[in-house]
N, C-alpha and C positions, 0 to 999 in steps of 0.2 A: 404435750410432753414437757414443755418448758415452764408450765404454770407453777410447778412445785419449786422452782428455783427463783427465789425472791429477787436477787440482783441480776441474774442472767436473763430473766424474762423481760426486764426493763432495759437491758443493755442494747444500745443501738450501734455502737462502733467504737474504734480506738480512742476517739476524742473523749468518750465517757470515762475512760480509765484515768485521765488526767485530773478529773474532778473528785475522785474517790479518796477517802481517808486510808491510812495505813491499815486500820482494822477492817474496813470494807474490802480492801484489796485481798486480805487474807481470806475473807468470807467468799469472795468471788473465785479465788483460786480453788477453794474446796468445792464450790458448785460446779466449776469446770471439770474437776476430777470426777465428781459424781455423775455428771452428764456423760463423760467419756465411758465410764464404767457401765452406765445404763445402756448406752447404744451398742457398745462392743459386746456386751453380754448377749445381745440378740443377733447382731450381725457378724460377730467375730472381728478380728483386726489386730493391729499392733498396739497392745495395751500398755506394756511397760514403758516404751520410749516416750510416748506422749505424756503419761502421768509424771515423768521425771522432769519435764521442761515447762511446767505451767508457770512458775514464778519467773523464769527466764523470758518466756513469751510476754508476760505482762510488763516486765521491765523494758524489754525492747520496744514495745508499743508506746510506753510512757516517755521514753527518752528520745526515740526517733519518730519520724513521720512517714511511714510507708503509705502508699507506694512510691512517693517522691524519693525517700531514702530506700535503698534496695536491700532487702534481706533475703539471702539465699540459704535455704535449709538443705543439708546434705541428705540424700535419699528420700526423705519425706516421712520416714517412720515416726519422726518427732512432730509431725505437722498437725496433729489433731487439735491441740489448743489454738494453734494459729488459725485454723479454719473457723473454729468457734468464735474467736475474739476479733476476727477481721469482718467477714461479711457472710458467713455461712452457718450461723448458729441455728437458723430456722430450717436448714436443709441437712443438718448433721445426722438426723435420724435415718437418712437415706444412704449413709456411708457404705460403700462397696456393693450397693445393690444396683442391679441393671437399671440404667436411666438415672441413677442418683449420683452423688458426688463420689469422687475417686478416693481410694485409700492413700494416695500419694498426692503431692502438690502438682498442679497442672496449670500452665499458662492460660489455657483456654477456659479454665474454670473461674479465675478471679484475677483482677489486676494486682492483688497482693501477692500472688504466686509468681515471683520474678522468674523462676527457672524450674522446670519440671525434671524430676529424676526418680528412678526406681532402683538404680544401681548406686553403690556407695562411692564416696571420695571425689565427687565432681564439684563440690561447692566452691572450693577455693579457686580452682581454675575458672569457673564461670564468673565468680564474683570479681576476679581480677580483670576479666574481659569487660564487665560492666564498668569497673573503675577507670580503665584506660579509655573506654569510649566516652564516659562522662567528661573526663579531662580534656579529650579532644574537642568536645562540644562546649567547654567552659562551664560545665555543670558542677557545682561544688557540694551537691548533696552527698550523703554518706553511703558507703557500701559495706555490708556486714555479711560474713559467711559464718554459718553455724555448722560445726562438724563434730561428730562423736569420736571418742578415743579409739573405738574399734576401726573406724574408717581411716584412722591415721596409720594403719598397718599397710595401706595400699601405696605403692610407689607414686601414683598420680598425685596424691596429696602433697608429697614432698617435692615433686617436680614443680608444682604450683607455688609452694612456699619459696623454693629457690628462685623462681622467676620473679616473684613479688619482692623478695629481698634485694634482687638486683635492680628492679625498677624503683623501689622505695616510694610508692605512692602515698600521698596523704589521704586522710578520711577513709582509710581502708582497715577494717577490723576483722580479725578472724577469732571467733569464739570457739575454743576447744571445750566441748561438753564432755567432761570426764565422769562417766557414771559407773565405772568399775574400779576406781582407785588404781588404775593400771599404770599411771605415770607418777603420781605422788600422793602420799598420805597426809600432806601438810594442810589439813583443813581444821579451822577452829578460830577462836577469838583472836589469838595473837596473829595468826596468818592474815585474817581479815583486816585487822588493824594495820599491819605492815603494808598490805596491798593498798589500803586507802592512802597511806602516806606516799608510797611509791608512785601511785597514779595521780597524786595531787598536783595542782598547777605549780606550787612553789618548788617542789622537788624536780619536776620535769623542766621548768624554766631555768632553774639553777644548773641542772645537768647540761642543758644546751649552751648556757653562757660559759660554763667551765670549758666545754669542748671548743667553743669559738676562741677563747683565750689561749688554750693550749696549742691550737693550730699554729700560732705565731712562733712557737718554740720547736716545731718539727714533729716528726712521727713518734719519737721515743716517749715523750710525756703522755701523748694520747694513748699509746699502747699500754703504758703503765696504768693509766686511769681505767682503761678497758679491762685489763687483767684484774685489777683490784675490785672493780665493780662485779665482774663475773665471779670472783672468789666469794665475795660477800653474798651475792645472789645464790650461789651454789649451796650455801649453808642453809638456806631457807626455802629454796624452790628449784624446780627442774628447768629453769629458763635458759640455761647456757646454750643448749642446742638451738633454740629458736632465736636467741640473740645472735648467734653465729650465722644464722640464715638471714639476718638483716632485720629482724623484728624487734620491737620493744615488747618485752615479755612482762605481763602483769598476771599474777596468780599466787596462790589459789583462792578463789572467791567462793563463798557458800552460795550455791545455786538455788537455794530455797529461801534465801533472805532477800526479799524484794528491795528493802531499803539499801542494803549493801550493794546489791547489783546495780541499782539505779545510780547510786553515788559514784560507783566505779565507772559505769558506762558514760556518765556525764563528764567525768574527768578525762577518760581516754579519747573522747571525741576530738580534742584539740591537740593531742600529742603529735609531734612531727614524725612522719614516716609511718609505715605499717605497724599495727599493734596485734599481738596475740594475747587474748584474754583467756586465761585458764579458769574454767568454772567447774566445780564439783557438784554433781547431783546424784540422787538415788533413783535408779531405774525402778519404776513401779510405785513411786512415792505416793502414799495415801491409800493404797490398797494392799493390805497385809499379805495376801496370797502372792501378789506380784513382787512385793519387796523380798519375800522369803525365797522365791524361785524366779529371778529375773530372766533366766534363759528360757524357761518354759513360757513365761508370759510376754516374751518379746512379740510373738504373734500367735494368736490362738483362735480356735473355732468358738462358736457361741458357748456360753458357760452360765452356771448358776452363781449369782453374785455372792450370796451368803457363804456357800461352801467352797467356791472356786472350782467346783467339779465341771469338767468339760462335758457338754451335752453331746453324746455320741449315739448315732443311730446304728442298730445292728448292721454290720456289713462285712464282707470278706476282708482279709488282710490287705494292707496297702501295698502297692508296688514297691514303695520305699522299704517297707519292713521285709518283704521277700528278698530284696537285694541285700539288706543288712544281714539277714540270716545266711544267705548264700556265701557272702564273702568270708564270714566266720568259718564256714565249713571248708571253703577252698583253702583258707590259710592253714587249717588243720592238716590238709593234705599236702601242702607245698610251702615250705618255709622261705621260699623266695618271694612270696607275695607280701607286698607292703601296700598300704592305703594312704592316699593323700587327699585332703579336703581343704578348700579355701574358706575356713570359718563356718562350715556347715555340718558339724559333727551330728547334731541332733536332727536337723532337717533332712540329712541324707541317710539317716538310719544307721549311724556308725557308732553309737554309744557302746553297744556290746562288743564290737570289734576293738574299740579303744581300751576297754577294760581287760579283754582277754589277751590282747597283743599290744601292750603299751609301747614296746620297743619297735613295733612295725607300723605304728600309726602316727601320721604327721598332719596336724592341723597348722597350716602355715599362715592363718589369718586371712584378711581380705586382700589376697595377693594372687589373683587367678593366673596372671602371666608367670609368676615365679613358680606356682604349683606345677604347671605343665613342664617347664624346663627342668625343674627339680626332679620330676618323674623321669625325664629323659636321662639325666645324669645317673639316677638309680638304675635305669635299664642298661646303661652302658657297662655297669659293673655286675651284670648278671641277675639283677632283681627282676621281678615281674610286677611292676607298679600298676595299681588300679587307681586312677585319678577320678574322684567322684565330684561331679559338678551339677548344678542346675543348668539346664540348657541355655537359659538367657544369660547366665554368668560366663559360660564357656565362650560366648562371643568376644569377651574381653581378652581371651588368650588365643585368638585366631592365628596371629603371626607365629606364636610359639608352637601351635599344633602343626603348622606347615613347615616352618624353618627348623625347629628343634626336635621334632618327632618324626613327621612323615618323610621329610627329605632324607633323614638318616636311617629311615626304616627301623625305628626303635620299637621294641615290644611293650608299648604302653597301652593299657586298656582304659578308654574313657567311658565311665559309667555315667550316662547322661540322664539325670532325673528331671521331672517336670517337662518332658518333651510334649509339645502340642499346646492346646489351650488349657490354661491353668485355672481360670475362673476369676475369683473376686479381686485378685491383685492386678488384673488388667494388662494393658499392652506393654508395660515395662517388664512384665514377667512371663508373658506367653512365650513358650519355647517353640515357635513355629518356623524357625529359619534353619535349624541345624541340619536337616536332611539336605537342604540346598547348599549350605556353605561347607559341608563335609564331603558331599558327593563329588565335588570338583577337585578334591585334593588327591594327588597321586599317592599310591601305596596304602591309602586308608580304606579299611573295611568298614562299611556302614550297615548296621543291622537294627532291627526293631522287633521285639517278641510279641506274639499274639496273646500270650497268657503267662502265668507264673512259672510253669515248668520250662517253657521256652526261654524265659529270662534267665533261669538258672543254667540251662544248657548253653545259651549264647555266652554267658560269662565264662563258663568252663572252657568253651571253644576258644574264646578270645585269649585267655591266659595261656593255653596250650599252643596257640598259633604261632607265637613269636613275631607277630605283626602289629603295626599300629591298628587299633581295632576300637570301634565305638559301638556301644550297646545303649540304645535310647528307649526310654520307657516313660509313661505318663504319670501325672500326679493323681492321688486319690486311690479309692478302693479298686483292687484288681477284680478278676472275674470269679474267684473262688474255686479255681481248678486245683485239685489235689497235687501235691508235689512228691517227687521221688528222687532217686539217685541221679547224679549228673550223667548226661549223655553228650558225646561230642557230635556236632552237626557239620556236615560237609559245607565248607565255606562257599557261598554263592548259590546254594541249593534252595529251591522253593518247594512248596507243599500244596499239591492239588487236593482240596478238601471236598469239592462237589463238582460233578460233571454236568454240563448244561447243553443247550442246543445252539441258540443264536448269539448269545451274549455271555461273556465271562467277566467277572469282577476280579481285578487284581488289587488286593488290599494289603496294606502293610501296617504292622503295629496294632494299636488300639482298635481301628476300624475293622479288623478281620472278623471278629465275632459279631460286629454290627452287620457286616455283609452277610454272614451266615444266617442271622435272624431274619434279615430282609429276604434272603433266598428261600427260607423255610415258608414264609408267608406267601411268597410268589408261587411256590410249588403247589400250595393249596388251591391256587387260582388257575392251575394248569400251565404256569409259566416256568420253564426250566432254565435256570441260569447257572453258570459255573462259578465257583469261588476258588481263588488261589491265595494262599498265604505267602506273600512276597516278603519273606522275613529278611532277605538281604537286599538292600537298596543298591549296594555296590560291594562286590560284583553282582550283577543280576544273573538269573538262571536263563541264559540265552538258549540253551538246548530246549528247555520246557517252553520258552516263548515261541520258538520255531514250530514246535508241535502244536501249540495253541493257535498259531497263525493258520494252520491247515484246517482247523476245526471251527473257528469262530470268525464272524464278520464284524462284530461289535465288541469293543474293549472299553471297560470302565475302570479307571484307576481311582483308588480312594486312599487318602493319607491325611494325617493330622498335622499338616505342614503347609506352608504356602505353596500354591500351585506354580509359582514362579521358580523354575530351576530345581524342583523337587523330584520325588519318585516318578510321578506321571510324566514329567519332562524327559526322564531317562528312558521310559518306554517309547515315547515319541522319537527320541534320538535313535533308538534301536531300529524302529521301522524305517526311518529315513535312511539309515546306514545300509539296511538290507534292500532298500528300494521296494518295500512292500507297501501297497496302498490299503490301509485299514482305517476304519472309523474309530478313533480313540477319543474318549471324553475324560478329562481330568477333573476329579472332584476333590476338593481340599479347602484350605483356608484362602479366601480371595485376597487379591493384591491390595489390601488396605490394613490399617491397624484396627484390631478388634477390641472393643471396649470391655470394661469389667462387667462381671455378672456371674451367675451360677454356672459352673462348668458344663453341666448337661444342657442348660439352656443355650449356651454359646455353641455347643456342638450341634444342637438342633438348628440354630439359626443359620449356620454355614452349611448344613445338610449332610454332615458326616455321621449322623446316627442312623439306626436301622430304618427309621421312617423316611429320612431324607434319601437314603440310598434306594429304597423301594420306589419312591417317586421318580427319581431320575431314570431308573431302569424302565419303568412303565412308559415314561415320556420318550425315551430313545426307541423302544420297540414300536410305539405308536407312530413315531415319525418314519421309522423304517417301513412300516406297513403301507404308508401312503407315498413312499418314495422320496421322502424329504431327507 
């Protein structure tokens, strides 16, 4: 695959970058882009973010010496050029494939990956930890955090900036990668020239000398100098905020000009105190389709390179699109309904809602904690908020779910997308803990639909209930079940789908239909098993459970969630509380982090698909037959 790339095929590692001419560096940057496009067109992935930081990656590797110098990338969406130009160019074709390299940075994968992350806004905090530890050990190598402007909407980033400004460490650089022009439009030749001057040794040394001299005359002259400096900087840059937080602000630098980046990075290496370097890049740089629609090309499925057309296989509507259509219909019926999302309008299927009801739609940015408490405030004033999260991101708002919603019994509906194993994004994005972490929260209703119509019905029930309510559904294509008008479901009620003889399967969410398919095959072999749709994880249908206890000796619970503290644990707790001795086997995600790979492959590996359920049923019945 690499033979077609003249420079990249010969490239051995970061030291090679320091020998290349300016012209060769530009050629290498283009080859890296072409390689990213070639691989992601086959494997899918985060196309736009990586294409936007190729030159920045090259400049960092030319000026600094990782892994001795620590570079912490925020999230890892931007990490593809880093993987290629450090030590994984020969493995990059396995990106996001089971057994291949991950779509995010991982400490286990390479010594160059200083810190792993799949959630945003962690880089500055982690980098500060590296810096303080290095200082304690007498290590004077550099620490650099790279964070996107979108990630700066999260409070955690500013908590870290505030702490760093207080500690004022040296050799600590935060690079703000601004790829949406959301902070400042001041990019161009004049701005680049001014930044070179501001970051230069003469200006910085003079600045420090003047400060030292003015200290002898008290605080007033120092304050006057600071105010004058801030006023002048405010005319050409947005640096006042960062300066007030204790950082030396340098910006805005053209993030696609390797020479300018390199010159500025060399200058800021020796500035006293923490530095914030503001770099402007273009998301999707070098691939016209991604440049024109950076939102779509943030993360995509496999696509055709020439046309940019996403390669889609015929399939039923996605769970996400079913949700998006349902909330529009619900909002038409009830003007109290408002929708909140933490920067996931497209991913959560809310584009149509945002267009139809712009005054009732709130994208709060990457601020999961704020989104939950904001929803709570809306609920206090009589609204019926639907807070739409990916399961893995709701983990960040757990305290708010407990303290600000459940404790006060506020009518907030949590629509939890990407519940269960999500596939290629891997362990940072698998939503396999939500049933466990929500089931233990008082006042919280926890539910999971078996199909599209039940998703609609549970959302309808949730909004009408006036309770803290979660509706959890998976990623990807749904089952293709036709939908109809909304119907309210009795909270806590289960649904007996098949009657059996010796064994009953209690399944919740996605695995319900898998259990039915397994049961249908078993029936053909003369093995009759019962199947129950346990659509409510909390409260459970204890009346039906008691009835089932009188009819079955063996119980198999199935869930797309960790077996630790999940739905199956709830069933075991019920039997323990009732003092009933029954054989109960819990089938779900084992107590370990599951690697990335095709979603159905991962489901098969942990045994929650129809074949896996069938195997377990046969094994249990065989053991029962021999008295085991």
